[in-house]
C-alpha positions as CSV (number, residue, x, y, z in Angstrom):
1,M,134.2,-70.2,100.7
2,S,137.0,-71.1,98.6
3,T,137.9,-69.5,95.2
4,L,137.0,-72.7,93.5
5,D,133.5,-72.6,95.0
6,S,132.9,-69.0,94.0
7,D,131.7,-67.4,90.7
8,Q,135.1,-65.9,90.0
9,K,136.7,-66.6,86.8
10,V,139.9,-68.4,87.2
11,D,142.0,-69.1,84.0
12,Y,144.5,-71.5,85.5
13,I,145.7,-73.0,88.7
14,T,149.4,-72.2,88.4
15,F,152.4,-73.7,90.0
16,S,155.2,-71.0,90.2
17,G,156.5,-68.7,93.1
18,S,160.1,-67.7,94.0
19,G,161.2,-71.4,93.9
20,E,161.3,-73.9,91.0
21,P,158.2,-76.1,91.0
22,T,159.9,-79.2,89.6
23,L,162.1,-79.5,92.4
24,N,159.1,-80.8,94.3
25,S,159.1,-84.5,94.0
26,S,155.4,-84.6,94.8
27,L,154.4,-82.2,91.8
28,G,152.8,-84.9,89.6
29,N,150.8,-86.1,92.4
30,L,149.7,-82.5,93.4
31,I,148.6,-81.8,89.8
32,K,146.6,-85.0,89.7
33,K,144.9,-84.2,93.0
34,I,144.0,-80.8,91.9
35,K,142.5,-82.1,88.6
36,E,140.3,-84.5,90.8
37,I,138.6,-81.6,92.4
38,T,138.2,-79.0,89.6
39,T,138.0,-78.7,86.0
40,I,140.2,-75.6,86.0
41,P,143.3,-76.2,83.9
42,V,146.7,-76.6,85.6
43,A,149.7,-74.5,84.4
44,V,153.3,-74.8,85.6
45,L,156.1,-72.2,85.3
46,T,159.4,-73.7,85.1
47,N,163.1,-72.8,84.2
48,G,163.1,-76.0,82.2
49,T,166.4,-77.2,83.6
50,L,165.1,-80.5,85.2
51,L,163.2,-81.5,82.1
52,T,166.3,-83.4,81.3
53,K,165.1,-85.9,83.9
54,E,162.4,-88.4,82.8
55,S,160.7,-88.5,86.1
56,V,160.2,-84.6,86.0
57,R,158.9,-84.9,82.2
58,E,156.4,-87.5,83.4
59,A,155.3,-85.5,86.4
60,L,154.4,-82.6,84.1
61,L,152.6,-84.6,81.7
62,H,149.5,-84.2,84.1
63,A,149.4,-80.4,83.4
64,D,147.6,-78.7,80.9
65,L,150.0,-75.9,80.1
66,V,153.7,-75.7,80.8
67,I,155.6,-72.5,80.4
68,P,159.4,-73.2,80.4
69,S,162.0,-70.5,79.9
70,L,164.8,-70.6,77.4
71,D,167.0,-67.5,77.3
72,A,170.0,-69.0,75.7
73,A,170.9,-71.2,72.8
74,T,174.7,-71.5,73.5
75,Q,176.5,-72.5,76.7
76,E,178.6,-69.3,76.7
77,V,175.4,-67.1,76.8
78,F,173.5,-69.6,79.1
79,D,176.4,-69.2,81.7
80,R,176.4,-65.4,81.5
81,I,172.7,-64.8,81.7
82,N,171.8,-67.5,84.0
83,R,174.8,-68.3,86.2
84,P,173.8,-72.0,86.3
85,H,175.4,-74.9,88.3
86,P,178.3,-76.2,86.3
87,S,176.4,-79.4,85.7
88,L,173.8,-77.8,83.7
89,K,174.3,-77.8,80.0
90,I,172.0,-75.8,77.7
91,R,172.1,-78.4,74.9
92,K,170.7,-81.1,77.3
93,I,168.1,-78.8,78.4
94,I,167.0,-78.2,74.9
95,E,166.9,-81.8,74.4
96,G,164.9,-82.4,77.4
97,L,162.4,-79.8,76.1
98,K,162.3,-81.7,72.8
99,K,161.5,-85.0,74.6
100,F,158.7,-83.4,76.6
101,R,157.3,-82.0,73.6
102,Q,157.0,-85.3,72.0
103,D,154.9,-86.8,74.9
104,F,153.1,-83.9,76.3
105,K,149.5,-83.5,75.1
106,G,148.9,-80.0,76.5
107,S,150.2,-76.7,75.3
108,I,153.8,-75.4,75.7
109,W,154.3,-71.6,75.8
110,L,158.0,-71.0,75.6
111,E,159.1,-67.6,77.4
112,I,162.4,-65.9,76.2
113,L,163.9,-63.2,78.3
114,L,166.0,-60.9,76.3
115,V,168.6,-58.8,78.0
116,K,170.4,-55.9,76.2
117,G,173.9,-56.8,75.3
118,I,173.7,-60.3,76.5
119,N,171.4,-62.4,74.4
120,D,169.9,-60.2,71.9
121,S,172.7,-60.3,69.1
122,P,171.4,-61.3,65.6
123,P,173.6,-64.5,65.5
124,H,172.3,-65.6,69.0
125,I,168.7,-64.7,68.1
126,Q,169.0,-67.0,65.0
127,K,170.4,-69.9,67.2
128,L,167.5,-69.4,69.7
129,K,165.1,-69.6,66.8
130,E,166.6,-72.9,65.6
131,A,166.3,-74.3,69.2
132,V,162.6,-72.9,69.3
133,I,162.0,-74.8,66.0
134,E,163.2,-78.0,67.4
135,I,161.0,-77.7,70.4
136,D,157.9,-76.6,68.6
137,P,155.9,-74.8,71.2
138,E,152.4,-73.3,70.7
139,R,153.6,-69.9,71.7
140,I,156.7,-68.0,72.0
141,Q,156.5,-65.2,74.6
142,L,158.9,-62.6,74.3
143,N,159.9,-60.7,77.4
144,T,162.6,-58.0,78.2
145,V,164.0,-55.8,80.9
146,V,165.1,-52.9,78.9
147,I,165.1,-53.7,75.2
148,S,163.0,-51.2,73.2
149,L,159.6,-52.0,71.7
150,S,160.9,-51.5,68.1
151,E,163.7,-54.0,68.8
152,M,161.3,-56.4,70.3
153,E,159.1,-56.1,67.2
154,T,162.1,-56.9,65.1
155,V,162.9,-60.0,67.1
156,K,159.1,-61.1,66.9
157,K,159.2,-61.0,63.2
158,I,162.2,-63.3,63.4
159,F,160.4,-65.8,65.4
160,G,157.3,-65.8,63.3
161,K,153.6,-66.0,63.8
162,K,153.9,-68.0,67.0
163,A,155.6,-65.1,68.9
164,E,154.0,-62.5,71.0
165,I,155.5,-59.7,73.2
166,I,154.6,-59.9,76.8
167,A,156.9,-57.1,78.2
168,E,155.2,-54.0,79.6
169,F,156.7,-51.0,77.8
170,D,154.7,-48.3,79.6
171,K,156.6,-49.4,82.9
172,I,160.3,-49.9,81.7
173,Q,161.5,-48.1,78.6
174,H,164.6,-48.7,76.5
175,T,166.8,-46.4,78.7
176,P,164.9,-46.2,82.1
177,S,164.4,-42.7,83.6
178,S,165.7,-41.8,87.0
179,L,162.1,-42.3,88.2
180,N,161.8,-46.0,87.3
181,L,165.5,-47.0,87.3
182,K,165.2,-48.0,90.8
183,D,162.1,-50.3,89.8
184,A,164.2,-51.6,86.8
185,V,167.0,-52.7,89.0
186,L,164.7,-54.4,91.5
187,A,162.9,-56.2,88.5
188,M,166.4,-57.4,87.2
189,V,167.6,-58.7,90.7
190,Q,164.0,-60.4,91.4
191,R,164.4,-62.5,88.2
192,R,168.0,-63.8,88.9
193,P,171.1,-62.8,90.7
194,V,173.1,-60.2,88.9
195,T,176.2,-58.2,89.1
196,L,176.5,-54.4,89.0
197,Q,178.2,-54.9,85.6
198,D,175.2,-57.0,84.4
199,M,172.9,-54.1,85.5
200,A,174.9,-51.5,83.7
201,V,175.2,-53.4,80.4
202,S,171.4,-54.2,80.5
203,L,170.1,-50.8,81.6
204,G,172.6,-48.8,79.5
205,K,173.6,-46.9,82.7
206,H,177.1,-46.2,84.2
207,K,177.6,-48.3,87.4
208,N,178.2,-45.1,89.4
209,E,174.7,-44.0,88.6
210,L,173.1,-47.5,89.5
211,I,175.0,-47.9,92.8
212,K,172.8,-45.3,94.6
213,Y,169.6,-47.3,93.6
214,V,171.2,-50.5,94.7
215,D,172.0,-48.9,98.1
216,M,168.5,-47.6,98.4
217,L,167.0,-51.1,97.7
218,I,169.6,-52.8,100.2
219,K,168.5,-50.3,102.9
220,E,164.8,-51.0,102.2
221,D,165.6,-54.8,102.6
222,K,164.6,-55.5,99.2
223,I,167.9,-56.9,97.8
224,R,171.1,-58.1,99.3
225,L,174.9,-58.4,98.4
226,A,176.2,-61.8,98.2
227,T,179.5,-63.4,97.2
228,H,180.0,-66.7,95.3
229,E,183.5,-68.0,94.3
230,G,184.8,-64.2,94.7
231,Q,182.1,-62.8,92.5
232,K,179.8,-60.1,94.0
233,Y,176.1,-60.2,93.1
234,Y,172.8,-59.0,94.2
235,E,169.9,-61.2,95.0
236,P,166.5,-60.7,96.7
237,F,166.4,-60.2,100.2
238,F,164.2,-62.7,102.2
239,S,163.4,-62.5,105.8
240,G,165.1,-65.8,106.3
241,N,168.5,-64.4,104.8
242,H,171.3,-63.2,107.1
243,K,171.2,-59.5,106.8
244,I,174.4,-58.0,105.3
245,K,175.7,-54.6,106.6
246,H,174.7,-51.8,104.3
247,H,177.5,-50.3,102.5
248,K,178.3,-48.1,99.5
249,G,181.1,-50.3,98.1
250,K,181.4,-50.8,94.4
251,E,182.6,-53.9,92.4
């Protein structure tokens, strides 16, 4: 017996996972097939970068809810927080979101991840607000790794009535204690590749304090050290990855 045949309440059938759903060229057909067999609404979580493509926008028109992310409003901040491919430009991504909004009949919930010291400055928050006004989503979901609840409340007021805070502050506080610092590091790496310096800035801790938790996670095969264009960063460890020798080396 499948979940669809049971009495279990299902809010959405969601395309998400560790990969980017819009990279699948069959996404539109998959959504249509699902809607042929159930009335449960379909949601898609996406980083939004491929909404610059008309074919991707058309594929997502079949969904009921799309939750794209927008963590930056300037190219400088976008490069720093997302480490994108050089061809990706934040202005084009915002324009893609605007075009999708014009044709999409469903709901858009825009998620913004705020990282302390990287994209949370008042001038940048204002630029994000201007981009959000252009996109005109139904909801603005504010998430964070380490920014305090009071700071998030201030940002929420700036974005207005559509904004809601979805971060869980009972798990990760503004300055994580030693008991949850390891979990905070893992949460950052699982979101996107980060350097040790990125962790130090975001978590408000010295790199020497963080490295012991980084080494623990490497030994537990939860994260791995990788190098790209001479830059060392940490990413999630998957069984398909080549296992890198454990070490205590600092950046």
